[in-house]
N, C-alpha and C positions, 0 to 999 in steps of 0.2 A: 488423535486420539480424537472421534465425533461424538459432541455433548447433544442429547435429548433439546429438541424446540433450538437447534441453532445455526443460524443463513451463516456462511461461509463463500469466500469468492478469494482470485487472487488478484490482485492490484502490483500490476509493472508502472514503473515513475522511468522515464527518459526524461533525466538528471542532469541539465544542462550547465547547474551549480557545479556538481562534482564529477561533471565527464564522464559517467555511468546510467545503467542502466538496472533498477533495483525493483527485486521483486520481492511482495509484501502478502502470505497468506491474511488475509482479514477474516472476522469472525463477529457475530453481535447476537443478541439471542434476539429471540420471534418478536414482534411490535416494540423495541428497542429502539432511538439511538444513538447508543454510545456503541465505539469500535474500538473491538481490541484488536490492532497493528502486533504478527509476528515475522520479525525480516525472517527472508527464507537464502537471496540469493543476492549479488554484488555482480557485478564484470562489465569488463572495460564498454567503453563506446565505441562498440564494433559490431556493424549492421549487420555485418555475415555472420558469428559469436551469439548477436541473439536471435537472431532467424532458428540459428540450430536450437537455443532454449528454449525456444515461445514451440517451433515442433515439436520437442521433446517431450514438454509438459502438458499440452496437447494430446498427447499421445495417449500419457501414462495416469488425464484425469477427467473430470468431465465435469471439475466447476468452470464458474463461469470467473470470466478473464476481464479485467477492469483495466482500458491505458490512459496513463493521465504526462503530459511533459510541464515541465517546467516554465516553458516560455508559455504556456495558456494557464496558471495559475487561476483555481477558484475562491473568490470572498468566500468566508466561513456564513456570509450575512450577519452578523454582527461581529464587532470587534472583541478579540479576546480579550480580557482586561487580567483575570485570575486563572490561573492555569497550574498547580503549585507542583505539578508533576514535571511541569518544564520549565517552573519555573520564573513564571511568573506572577506578579507581583503579589508574593508572600512577605512576609519581614525582613527590612533590612536591606 
């Protein structure tokens, strides 16, 4: 479902921690920083399967595709001390 004034892209994470590739659909409202991320697919860390899935994805969508590698994580800029969604900084 496409929402008015939302921006979408696909994020692919080469996840060495869990030995897999993870695909996410990310969405954000225009002019907002908050990103909503939806799991799409997780495949084994097999370059041939990855190449096929990526080729199929590119053939069926015009969304931009961002690639990240867990060997090169990016710090968010400030340390997150309160994130109740993921269990950080809550009571108890």
